[in-house]
Structures are given as C-alpha cells and as structure tokens.
C-alpha positions as CSV (number, residue, x, y, z in Angstrom):
1,M,-16.8,-35.1,26.3
2,Q,-13.7,-33.3,28.3
3,V,-10.6,-32.2,26.3
4,S,-7.2,-32.1,27.5
5,R,-5.7,-29.0,28.7
6,N,-2.6,-29.2,26.7
7,I,-4.9,-29.9,23.6
8,L,-5.9,-26.4,23.9
9,M,-3.1,-24.4,25.1
10,P,-0.8,-23.4,22.1
11,F,-4.9,-22.3,21.3
12,Y,-5.0,-19.9,23.8
13,R,-1.4,-18.9,23.0
14,G,-2.2,-18.4,19.3
15,V,-5.1,-15.6,20.5
16,V,-3.7,-13.8,23.5
17,L,-0.4,-13.5,20.3
18,S,-2.5,-12.6,17.6
19,A,-4.2,-9.8,20.3
20,A,-0.9,-8.1,21.6
21,I,0.4,-8.0,17.9
22,S,-3.4,-6.1,16.9
23,V,-2.6,-3.5,20.2
24,L,1.0,-3.0,19.3
25,L,1.1,-1.9,15.8
26,P,0.2,1.1,14.6
27,V,-3.0,0.6,12.3
28,T,-3.9,3.7,10.0
29,T,-6.8,3.6,7.1
30,A,-6.5,7.3,6.3
31,H,-4.3,8.3,3.4
32,A,-3.7,10.9,1.7
33,A,-4.3,10.4,-1.7
34,L,-1.6,10.8,-4.8
35,G,-1.0,14.3,-5.6
36,G,-2.1,15.4,-2.0
37,T,0.3,15.9,1.0
38,L,2.1,13.9,3.4
39,A,0.2,16.2,6.4
40,G,-2.5,14.2,7.8
41,I,-1.0,10.3,7.8
42,A,-1.2,8.7,10.8
43,G,2.1,6.7,11.1
44,T,6.2,6.4,11.3
45,P,7.9,9.6,10.9
46,P,9.0,10.5,6.8
47,V,12.3,9.4,7.0
48,P,14.5,10.9,3.6
49,I,15.9,8.0,1.2
50,L,17.6,8.8,-2.4
51,N,20.0,11.4,-0.7
52,G,17.1,13.5,0.3
53,A,15.1,13.9,-2.8
54,V,12.7,11.7,-1.3
55,E,11.0,11.2,2.1
56,R,8.7,7.9,2.7
57,L,6.1,8.0,5.0
58,T,5.0,3.9,6.6
59,S,2.0,3.1,7.7
60,V,0.0,-0.4,8.2
61,D,-3.2,-0.3,7.3
62,A,-7.0,-2.0,9.2
63,G,-6.6,-5.4,7.0
64,G,-2.1,-5.5,8.0
65,T,-1.5,-4.3,5.0
66,T,1.6,-2.3,4.8
67,I,1.6,0.6,2.7
68,N,4.7,3.6,1.6
69,A,4.2,6.9,0.5
70,Y,6.5,8.6,-1.1
71,A,6.8,12.1,-1.7
72,S,8.6,14.7,-3.3
73,N,10.7,17.5,-1.2
74,T,7.7,20.1,-1.7
75,G,5.4,17.6,-0.4
76,Q,3.6,16.3,-2.4
77,I,2.8,12.4,-2.5
78,F,4.1,11.2,-5.8
79,A,3.6,7.4,-5.3
80,Y,2.8,4.3,-3.0
81,T,3.9,0.7,-2.4
82,W,2.2,-2.1,-0.7
83,Q,2.8,-5.1,0.3
84,G,0.1,-7.6,2.9
85,P,-2.4,-10.1,3.0
86,T,-5.1,-7.4,1.8
87,V,-5.3,-5.1,-1.6
88,P,-5.0,-1.5,0.1
89,D,-7.9,1.1,0.0
90,L,-7.2,2.4,-3.9
91,P,-9.5,4.2,-4.0
92,A,-8.5,6.1,-1.0
93,L,-4.8,6.4,-2.1
94,L,-5.5,6.9,-5.8
95,G,-8.5,9.6,-5.1
96,P,-9.2,12.1,-7.8
97,Y,-7.4,9.4,-10.2
98,Y,-9.4,6.3,-9.6
99,A,-11.6,6.9,-12.4
100,S,-9.1,7.1,-14.1
101,Y,-7.7,3.4,-12.8
102,R,-10.2,2.0,-13.6
103,A,-11.3,3.0,-17.0
104,G,-7.6,2.0,-17.8
105,A,-7.9,-1.4,-15.6
106,A,-11.6,-2.8,-17.8
107,A,-9.5,-2.4,-20.9
108,A,-6.3,-4.3,-19.0
109,L,-8.6,-6.8,-18.0
110,A,-10.2,-7.7,-21.2
111,A,-7.1,-7.7,-23.0
112,S,-5.2,-9.7,-20.5
113,H,-7.6,-12.1,-18.6
114,D,-5.1,-12.4,-16.1
115,L,-6.4,-12.7,-12.3
116,H,-3.0,-12.2,-10.6
117,D,-0.8,-9.3,-12.0
118,S,-2.1,-6.6,-13.6
119,R,-0.5,-3.5,-14.9
120,V,-2.8,-0.3,-15.8
121,V,-1.0,2.9,-17.3
122,Q,-2.2,5.4,-18.2
123,P,-1.3,9.2,-19.3
124,D,-2.2,10.2,-15.5
125,V,-1.0,7.4,-13.2
126,I,0.7,4.0,-13.5
127,V,-0.7,1.1,-11.5
128,E,1.1,-2.4,-10.7
129,S,-0.7,-4.7,-8.3
130,G,-0.2,-8.4,-8.2
131,G,-0.2,-11.3,-5.9
132,Q,-2.0,-14.3,-4.9
133,M,-4.4,-14.9,-1.9
134,R,-3.2,-13.1,1.2
135,S,0.5,-11.9,-0.2
136,Y,-0.7,-8.7,-2.9
137,V,2.1,-6.4,-3.4
138,G,2.1,-2.9,-5.8
139,R,2.8,0.4,-6.8
140,T,1.2,3.8,-8.4
141,W,2.5,6.1,-9.1
142,L,2.1,9.2,-11.1
143,P,4.5,9.1,-13.9
144,G,4.3,13.7,-14.1
145,A,5.4,13.7,-10.3
146,L,8.5,12.1,-10.4
147,P,11.0,14.1,-8.9
148,A,14.3,15.0,-10.9
149,G,16.2,11.7,-11.2
150,V,14.1,9.4,-9.6
151,T,12.4,6.4,-11.2
152,P,10.0,3.9,-9.8
153,D,12.6,2.1,-9.8
154,D,14.4,3.6,-7.2
155,L,11.2,2.8,-4.7
156,P,11.8,0.0,-2.4
C-alpha cells in the first residue's frame, strides 16, 4: 500500500512544529515553595507589578503549564497562579503547606463532590483550582504573607 506524500505532509509539519516549540520554550520544573524566595527559580527575570509592591516571575513547567510566582519586596513568595494543560506539582509549590492543603482538600471533597473546581481554605494557606482536561487554572496564597494593600484579586 502506498501512502500519498500529500497526506503525510501535515503530519510531518505538526511533528516538526511540536519539536521546535518544545526546544524554544523555557521549561523548568524547579520551583521554590510558598514562603521561600525567588532565588533559584528558573524562568523569565522577575517583573515588578502593583507599583513595585510585588515581583512576578513566570516559568513553564515540563507539562506546558505557565506558572507565575509572586514575591513581596523582601523576596518571599506569597502566591502562585497557574494556567495550562496540566496541574502543576502542588507538593513542590506548596512545600511545608502541602499537608495542611491535603487535610483541607479531603474535607472539601467530602462536603462538595465537585470534580472540576475546588477551594481549600486553611488558616495558613488557600488553594483554588479548577478546569477541565487539558485546561487547568488555579492559584494559591499565604493569607498572612500578602503585602500590605495587596489582595488575591490583584494577582493577574
């Protein structure tokens, strides 16, 4: 059986384009945990936002998800936001707050049974996530570490 070259060309173009994108995008899997510092996170250089009260560092993880780290002017990471085809490595992002999140997530799931969206509120950490397959969004922050005058809604 002979396959026409014209039929295979779009396939080959897609393979070449996918390979080129994966080589050109800055991919990283190393993230500092909430409460840590921006030092050691690979990604774009930090950008001051909110009149310099906050620095944002953007990176893309191995799954293609864009992750934004937000740090106060002291360098402490107080929040993360994400958007992409996969859920980021929450244990790495939450660090010492992961156990608190898991306890709250188990209680929230038992109460709501919502498989697409969740909001876990603990005294030390808040995590909101949702989406559908290949389209996830979320954010997490430390309520006690938000800089003065900054609210979670200020984080784009």
